[in-house]
Each structure stands twice: as C-alpha cells, then as structure tokens.
C-alpha positions, 0 to 999 in steps of 0.5 A: 489448546490453540487460541484464534482471534479474527480481526475485521475492518470494513464499511469505510474503504479497503475492507479486510480480515486477519486471523491469529493463532496463538499470537502468530499471524496466519492469514490476512487479505483484503476483500477487494481481491476476492470481489474484484471491486477496488477498495471494496468497503463491504463486509469482508465475507470472502476474506473472512472465509479465506482466513478461517479456511487457511487457519482450519478453524470455525467461527465457534472455535474463535476466542474473539472477533474484533472490529478495528474501531469504535463506531459510537465514538465516530458517531459522537464526532459526527454529531458534535461536528454537525452541531458545531457548524449548524445550521450549515451542513444540513444536506450532508447530515441528512445524507449521512444519517440513514447510513449511520443508523443502518450500518454504523449504530447497529454495527454489532448486528451487522457484524453478526449477520455478516458472520452468519453469511460466512458460516453458521455459528452460536451467536450467544457464545461469540465474543465481539470486541472493538478497539480504537482506530489508532490503537489498531493502527499502532498495534498492527505496526509495533506488535509485528515489528522486530523491536522490543520497545519503540515509539509509535507514530500513526498518521491518517485521515481520521479515526474516531477523533484522532487524526495523528497519534504518538504512542510508546510500545514496550513488550505487550503494552502500548501507551498513547501519549499524544493525539491530534484531533479532527478536523485538523488532519494531515491525511485529509489535507493531502487528500484535499490536494488529491481531489483538487488535482483531479484524482480520486480521494482514498485511492489517488494519493499515491498518484499525487505522490508520483506526480510531485517530482515533476514539479520544479523545486527551483521555481518561484511559483513552487515556493509561492505555493508552499508559502500559501499553503503554510500561511493560509491553509495550515499552521504547523507547530514545532511539535508537529501538530497542525491546525487547518483553516476550515474556511477553505475546506468542506470535508467536515460537514459538506459533500466535497473536500474543499471550497473550490472557489476559495482555492481557485482564488488562493492558487489561481487555478481551478480544480483540475478535471481528470481529462485535463492535461497537466500543466506546470502549475499542477506539477508545482502545486503537487510538489508543494503539498508533498514538501509540506507533508514531509515537513509535518511528518518529520516534526511529528517524528521528532516529537515522538522521539522527544516524548519516548527517547526511543531509537526505534520507530513504528509507522502506520496509518494511510500517510505511512504509505507516503514512501517519499516522506518515509525515505527522508525520515529514514535518512534524515530523521531522529531514529536509528531504525524505522519499521512500517506496517506494509498494510499501513492503511485501513486494511491493516487495521483488521490485523492490528485489532486482532493483535491489540486484543491478543496482547493488551486485552488478553495480556499475552506476551509477544514471541519476540526474537531480537535482531530477527525480521518482523512477524509479517512473513514478508506479508505473503498472507493471502491465498495460494496459487496452488496446483489444483487451481492451475490444473482447473485453469488449464482444463477450462481454457485449454491453455498452452504452457510449459511446465519446468521440472526445476526452479533453476530452469524456470528462473533462468528462462524467465531471466532470459525473457526479461533480458530480451525485452519481454514483460512477464506476469509472475504469480507465485505462492501466497498473495501479498497483504497490503497495497504493494505487489512484492514478488508473488503477484507482480509484473516484471520487466528489465529496468535497463530498457528505456522504453519499458516504463511507457510500454508497461504503463500504456500497453499493459497497465493502461494507466497514466504514463507519468507513473514510475515503477519500482525496482526489486533488488537483491537485498545484499546488493541494494547499496550498490544501486541506491543510496540507502542503508538497511533494507526496504522489504515492503517497497515503502521507502523512496531513496536516491539512485546511486550517483555512479548510475546517474547521467548528467541532466541538461541545464533546462531539465526542470523547464521541460514538460513532464513528457519531455522529461520522461525521455531524458536519459537519467540513469543506467536503470532508466525505467525505475529512475524517477524524474528526480533521480529516485526510486521506490525500492523493494529489497528482496530477501532469500529468506523471505521469498526464495523463488523471487530472489532466485529469479533476480539472481538468475537475471544478475548471473545473465546480465550483471544487473541485480534489479528488475522492474516490479509492478503490481499484477493488475490493470488500471481500476482493478485490484491486484490479481488473487487467483491463477484465473485472475492472473490468466485473464489479466494476461490475455487482456493485455499486451503482456508477453509471458505469464508464469504461474508456479512453474508453468510458463504461458506465452504469446510470442513464441510459435508453439511446437505441439507434442502430446504429454501423459497429462491431458494438457499440451505444452509449447517449447520455446525456440 
C-alpha cells in the first residue's frame, strides 16, 4: 500500500504545498500561481487541491499532513522579544496580537478548516504534524540531493528562533549542530538594505542583488560603506556568526525594517523612494551590502565544513537564492560539491516538512542512487499545460495557431524566429516549483542581440531596465561560455562569462552612469552579460528537459550558439504563468512576438494565410 505525505507552508509569504508518494516527490506548487496574487500567503487551498489531484489521492488516504514550522515557538519568540524591549514596541505588539490569536495560536484549527475547503475528510483520523522551520529547509535540500552525506547550511530571515543553522545529514538523518538566533540575522540585514534602497521586502531582494554590480568596487565611497556596515551595523565573527547593532534596526518590535534617521546619519543619504532615480551612492551602497553578505556566507560555509568535515554542502533558506554568493561559494569555497534547493525560500519548506516526516519521523530510508541527479525531477513539479486545456483556450478565444507534427519541426521554426530577433513565450509540460522559470514557463530571446535586454525589460516584462537576464545553455557546452565547472540546473549560480567572449571595457567604465554602462559592448552575448561580466547560468540537461534542450540545440545548429535568453513568463507584479490561459493572456497583453504552447505556435507578426482544417480551429502558415 502506498504512503502519501502532504506538506504545507503558509501564512507568512509564498504559500505552497507538496506531496510525496513512498518518499518520491510527486507534485509541488506555490499558491500564487493559481490565485495570481504574487507571494500569496493565504492557506494554499488551490495548491493542495492540485497536489491531491496529481497524486490521485484523497485527504483521508494521507498518512500525515505536515506544517513547515512550529507556530507556538514563533509566538514564544514574539512574546520574549516584546518583553525584552518593553515598553517600546507597544503599537507593533497591539497590531500583531489579533493576527497571532486568530491565525497562529489556533493554527491547527485553521489548517483543518482549510483542508475542509479543499475536500471533505474525517478530521478525527487526520495526523497533523509540525516540523521546525530550519529543519524543513534543511530537509528540503539534503533529502533530495545526490549526496549520501553532506553538511547542511540554512540561512534566511528568521524561523522560530533560528536565522541560520548548520546541520549534518547522513542517510535518513539530520543533526542540527549550530544555530544563530533572532534578532541577529543575515537575511534580515539584507532585507533592511532592500527596504532602504526602495524595494519591497520579501520580494525585492533579488533586485538588490541585480543592482549591486552597478556599484563601483574601486570607489573610496564603496569601501567606506563596507567599513561602516562592518563597524556600525554588524559584527562578524570567524565562525560566520554575526551580531546586529539593534539601535539601527526596527524589525524586532517596530513597523519598519530600520530606524531611518540613524541610517541617514550613518550613510549620508535618505531612504530611496521607488520613483527616485538611482544615483552612484545607491549603487555603491548596494555593492557594499552584497560584498558583506558574501563574506558572511563564506565564513558560515567554512564553519560548516570545519564542524562536519564533509566535501558536500546542501544550501537552503531565502539567502540561498543569492546567486552571486552561491557562485563564489562554488568557486572559492571549502566544498567540492554544492547542492541548492531550487525552491530555497519558504515555498520549499512545504516540501522539506514532508521529507522530514518521511525520513526522520517515520524513519524510512532514502532511495539514494550515488552519482545520479537530484530527486527534484528538474523541479518540474507543477500542473501540466495539457492538450485539453489548449483546446479549450482555442475554442474560447478563437485563437490562431499552427500545430507542428513533430518536435523537430517546432524547435527548428522557433530557433529561426529567435535568430530573426523575435521574442518567444515558451509554455511546455509541467510548471516549475520555485522562483525560477527553467524552460517550461519561459520567455526566450537571442542573447547575441544587444537590444534584447531593453526590449524584453521595457516592452514585455514592464520592469526596471537595469535587470539582467539569465542564459540557458546546453549542459555539455557550458564550459565554453562561462568560467565554471559542474552544472547549474536551477539558475542559482552567477559565474563569469568566458574571457574569449568578453570585450575590452573603457578605462572610465565604472565612472559611467548605470544606463550608459548598459550600452557599453561587454561580450558577444551582450544581453545575458551583466555589467560586471557575469551571468546567472542555467545548464539544460537533455535528460531532465529534452524539449527545451532540443530547442537550444536547434538554435545551436542554426547559429553556432548554444545559449538562449531565459526569463520567467510573467510581467512585473504578477506571478509566473501557470495555465495555457495565463500564458495566452500574458502574450496578448505584451509586445511578445510569438507564443508556443506544447506544439502549437501562436503569432502576431506574420500575416496569416487562412485555410480550413478537419479540426474546428484555424491555423496560420508562416511565410
């Protein structure tokens, strides 16, 4: 008889659900993809419904339902923190208490009621379990990794008390060796700078990471900012543990991340508004906090290696989505191998909670296979864009498409469109779990085209022009385009573009404005080369995603280039598309040129030649 375990994360941000069958990851998805509310924190009713449907199981058949942290421990931290600072923080306390009393203290009731909204079940038979937050994160990485034994490093904002932890995984066991506790948090420090530089906390951190390379590493101001951060805001110890000077922060008991007047006195600039133009001061400050973050991550990793003696490292937690730090850790760190959970943030906690119960609570062994890829199935764990859904879309919208008889014909045609400078939406198979689009819900372009970065940012994504794009490269060719060894299947490492592809930069390069720097020729793959000559690489495996691999290979056969631009299929402020309907709607609302759903090509540029078909829909033929 099969065993099913459902994992849930919700009520903070990025709610999600995941389900295991006999320890195998069957399905996982974020709630935002269904509700279309970015970073949706609500109970993941839709995600749970999808997971049950994909696994073909009912709630009454589940062995256990697991929540990804322990709310009473969080409540303890809240009360102790307010007590320590009393009478300060009264306003924040009064605002927080009603929410905690309604949703958090009585979380068992909330979860059971939420499950009832998914489908009817016997509440008395339900086994409802809770794991600790950092154990969920660590389990989400280690138990799906290709390692029998590894060090585990989790870094985020805060769980119950822990803000960073070092663990040791072996077989089906995880031992937590060391923790850093609230209010000292590298994640919250980075979020504080995210806030101060005009981005939204819990969603703008990756924008700050993308902004940092525009800072001038040679500027005395940049070094001054680094020194101020390390002398006034943070104390960094040799083991990677940190202490934050709370006189500058307000997140513990206040309603903001920082005490703005003190930061203004410290750095000489006021908090940037979202509408304000970036100046060199903002850019240098972004560079400074990124550099400090990388230093702390490296020290924590070195401590993890010292404590465990392992050659393998598993990374998780929101800070593990800092691709720049990951790349430097992979290149210069103390570990031979690094595995990063693709849904490293809170969404991945749902999966980790289920895995922790499977292996630690029930004690079942991992189906481990040495030297194989991880157990995430490329993280293609979401709903599939199936033919029935596509047929419904065609009927409702009377959309015009050409359906190719073979994948070869399709990929050759799309490769030709990319070569001609067109932007193509690519919606295939099962949706990715985690924040990155990895070739199933992607927008694609030609990286050799120097105008492509601005075109996609401004006319399709409707987002900030400074934002870089990631390259998707054939796994076997990655070494010839980027200075890297090994693979990066989840777009979670930034690595330098190969020297032979770079172009010489002008002597005054770092003195140019950020917008002028964007126009400076940097490499033969201009539109995926960031201003610091790096790229956030995705290596594409023929085994994991054969159709996306074949498309890039078709582009290679046509152009000699094994790389395409790969960015998430969404516009600013919206989640990545989930359904064929979502993809078509996004396609029609933007200046995207073509859309591919399964083997069907939709177009705007070509003048259609109409002809009747046996099926009720009509098609166009490209000239």
